[in-house]
N, C-alpha and C positions, 0 to 999 in steps of 0.2 A: 165564610168569606176570608180572603187573604188580605194582608195589610194594604197592598196597592188597590185592591177592590174597595176597601173602606174609603181610601182617599179619593178614588174615582167617584164613588157615591157622593162624597162631600163636595166634589167639584160640581156635580149636578145641582146641588143646593145653591152653591155660589152662583152658578150660571143663571138661576132663576132671578136672583137679585140684580144681576148685570142687565137683564132685560128691563127691569124696573129703573135702573140707573139711566139707560138709554131713553126710556120714555120720559123720565123727569127732565133730562137734558133737552130733549126735543120740545117738550112743553115750555120750558124756560126760554128757549130761543124763539119760539112762536109767540109767546105772550108777554115776554119781558118780566115774568113773575116766577117765583120758585115756590113749590109746595115744600115749605121748610120742614114740616112735620115728617113727611115721607122721606125727604133727603136726610134728615137726622136719623131716621130709622135705618136708612141705608148705611150711614156712618157707623151706627151702633152695631149693625150686623157685621160690617167689614172689620171693625176693631175686635168685636167679641167672638165672632165665629171664624171668619176667614183668617184673621191674623192670630187671635187669641187661642183658638182651638186647632184649626186645620194646619196653619203654618207652624204652630208649635210642634205638632206631631211630626211634621216633615223635618224641621230644623233641629229639634232636640233628639229625635229618635231615628227616623229613616235615613236622613242624609249622612249623619256621622257613621252609621253602620255600613251603608253601601260604600262610603268613602274609605272605610277600613278594608273592605273586601277588594276594592280596586281603586287605588289612588288616582288613576287617570279619570275615573268618573268624578271624583272629588274635584280635581283640578279643572275639569271642563264643565260638564252639565250641572253638577251640584253648585259650583260657584256662580254659574250663570243664573240659576234659579234663586239663589240667595240675593243676588243683586236685584233681580226683579221683585222679590218680596220687599226689599227696601224701597224700590221705586214705587210700589203700591202704597206703602206706608206714607211716603212723602206726598203722594197725590191725595190720600185721605186727610192728612194734616192740612193741606192747602184747601181742600173742600170744606173741612170744618171751620177754618178761618174765614173762608168766603161766606159761609152760612152765618157766622157771627156778624160779618159786615152787612149782610142783607138784613139781619135782625136789627142792626143799628141804623137802618135806613139808607144804606149805600146802594142805590139802584144799579150802579155800575158793577157791583159784585155779582149780579145775576149771571153775566156772561162768564165770569170766573167759575161760578158754581157749575154751569153747563159744561164748560171745558174740562174741569176736573172730573166730573161724572163720566163724560165720554172717554177721556184719556185713560181713566182707571179701568173702565169696562173693556176697552180695546187691549190694554196691557194684560188684564187678567184672562181674557179669552185666548190670547196668543200664548200666555204662560201655561194655561191649563192644557192646551193642545200639545205643547212641548213635553209637559210632564206625562200626560196620558199616552202619547205616541212614541216618546223617546226614552225619557228617564225611567218611567215605571216598568217598561219591558226590560230595560237593563237591570233594574232592581230585582225583578222577578227571576232573572237568570243568576243573580249573585246570592240571593238569600237562601239559607238552608231551612229545613223544616223547623228546626229549633228557633232560628231567627224569626220566622213567621209567627210562631206561637208566642215568643217573647214580645214581639212588636204588638200583636193584638192585645196582649195583657197590658202593655204599657199604654196603648191607645185608650183602653178602658180607664186606666188610672187618670189620664189627662181629662177624660170626660167627667170623672167623679170628683177629682181633687182640684183641678185647675178651672175647668169650665163651670162645673157645679151641677148639682142635681136639678133636673128639669130644664136646664138652659138649652140643651140641644133641641128640645121640642119647641121652646119659645123662639129659637132662631128659625126653625122650620116654619113657624107661623108668620114670622116677619118676611121670610122668603116668599111665602104664598101671597101675602098682602102686596108685596112689591112687584113680583114678576109672574105670579100664577104658576103655570106649568111649563114655562119657557125652558129651553136648553141652550147650550152654547152653539149647537148646530143650526139654530133658527136664525 
């Protein structure tokens, strides 16, 4: 598999959790209650896998390399993706704070939980479509065979040293629990 293929595969795992986020938001709106345990699992996945593993591979490895190969890609698409990564982080921070408020008995925070779940899912779906359909094809055209090999090796180091042994499998289990086999296309 090539580096963008690895990242696309990871996008599918993220999309499974987004289906779970949508379901949690819909249930919260319908019932006025939040499945806090499931929502906290979603936050854990988003912080640990989406941001801590996947975005790390993009931000530390792929984006700088393709930015070196073509500064126009860095100035446009890469910078746009970085802004969206930060927007996702902000929504997850707000979601976690709203979950704390729900735990503290603030019934009004349920709507905030639902809104942040929905807005994060919408942002990520749009973001993933841009990467899969625009940025990754650009990257594929810019990367040399040596770049591809080096990136794959660096991705493995992220999995081993940053994410940790067995964590990828644990995150796959969380994704299955939250969203089953859903995809971003559904």
